[in-house]
C-alpha positions, 0 to 999 in steps of 0.5 A: 156547322160551327163557322167563323167569319173574319171581316164580319163588319165589312161589306161582304161579311156583314151580308154573309153573317145573317145568311149563314144564320139562316142556313142553320150554322153556328156563327162566330164573328171576329171584330176589332171592337166587340162593343160596337159590333152591330150584327144580328142576334145569335152570333158569338162575338170575339174581339181580336185582330189578325194583324196582332198574333195572340189576340184572335186565336180564341175565335178559331174553335170552329169547323170552318172559317171565312177569311174576308180581310183586306187592308186596302183602306189602311194606306200605301202599306196595305200589301204588307198588312195583307201578307201579315194578316194572312200569315197570322191567320193561316198559322193560327187556323192550322194550329187550332185544327180548323178543317176548312177555310173559305176565301173571297179573292179577285178575278184577273190573270196573273200573266196580265201584270195585276194591279197592286190591289189585285196582286195583293188579293192573289198573294193572300190566296197563295199564303192561305194555300199553305195552311194545314186545312182545305182552302176554298177560294172564290174569285170575283170582280166588282161586287154590286151592293150598298156599301161596296167601295167600287160601286159607290165610286161609280155611283157618285161619279155617275150622279155628280158629273155630266162629263168625264175624261177617260183613258182607254181603260174605260173599255176594259171588260168586267163581270160585276156580280151582285152581293146577294149572289156572292153571299149565295156562293159563299154559303153554297160552297160551305154546304158543298164539301166537294168544293173543299180545296178548289178555286172557283170563279164567280160573276154575274150574267152581264159582261160590261166595260167600265164605261158601260157600267157608268152609263147604266148606273147613270141611267138608273139615276136619271143622269147619264154621264158623257164619257170623253176618251183621251190617251193619257191620265195618270192614276195619281191625277185620277184618284185626286179627282175621285177624292175631290168629287166623291166621298171615297178616300184616296187610299181606297180610290187609287188601288181601285183605279189602278185595277181598272186596266185588268180584265176581270171576267169569268173564264171557268164556270165550273162553280155551276156544277156544285152550287146553283145560284139564280144570278142577278142582272146588273141592272137589278143589282144596281136598283137593289143597291140604290133603293128608292130615291129619298123624298122622290128626288135622286142624287143627280137632282140633289147635286145640281148646282153643287159648286164644290163638285167640278163638271169634268173629271178623269176618274180612271188612270192610265198605264203609267204605273205598269212598272210597279205592278189583285178586288173585286173587286174585286178589285173585288177586283174593283170592289173593296169587297172585304174589310178588317 
């Protein structure tokens, strides 16, 4: 099948492209900078940007297209940019006669007042639903893998801070999923025509709180952080601390933090009726993402005595912004799973 992958240089997209090639599909990738695309051989590379109508339409001579675009890293106007990109793509795909579009969105109940990040994911889903093609949507929570912004935040916090101050959101349930499993589902629904037009929830085998995730990642690093729960921490202060002690930019950290109050677990596992995936446990996914310690030393040891990293930080926000209220994470309800 002729398949387009938008967001091919992002975390999920870069893992999906080789899997589609292995499955025998004819793959086209859309990137804003074709000269610097460093993907596998055998793909057709088209330069363009879904935010700019008229620049990407030549990539749509395909049977199916994956929409893996998210503008969270672009700053405070990411919701507007998400809407613009989705509308441009939906219109162009419809005019080009694309038969199927496949989208990776975020888990979370709309009645629970989704964070701006998760709300934007859901809004993009609704925009794509208006196109003249069959849309398949997969909704996921935080995606675990090397390159996931959500997981990288957890990893760095667990590695660098012996003590963290956390609000009650640290007890919010989440169902993380390995990137390998997400890719397996994305390829699987393409090869299952009966999933066209459907919306499915995907997740790993473990349901954990964010606090438990921090502790278990710390166990893998040989340095379990101590979590101290306190009543109120604002998202702004929390994202400031995350920016201070991690490499995650504030434009990414704050949307992820705001999404931590939303419970993101699978409520409907009907995807199993169509696609069979041997799910990866959280601990195995973490081990795969971390890889072996460099030169026998883990990051926790490497950061001992780092005077630029404070010993105590509040990584998660409280519900102070509920009135302003979409991952990954996907998040991702917490993962920044996709990128332009």
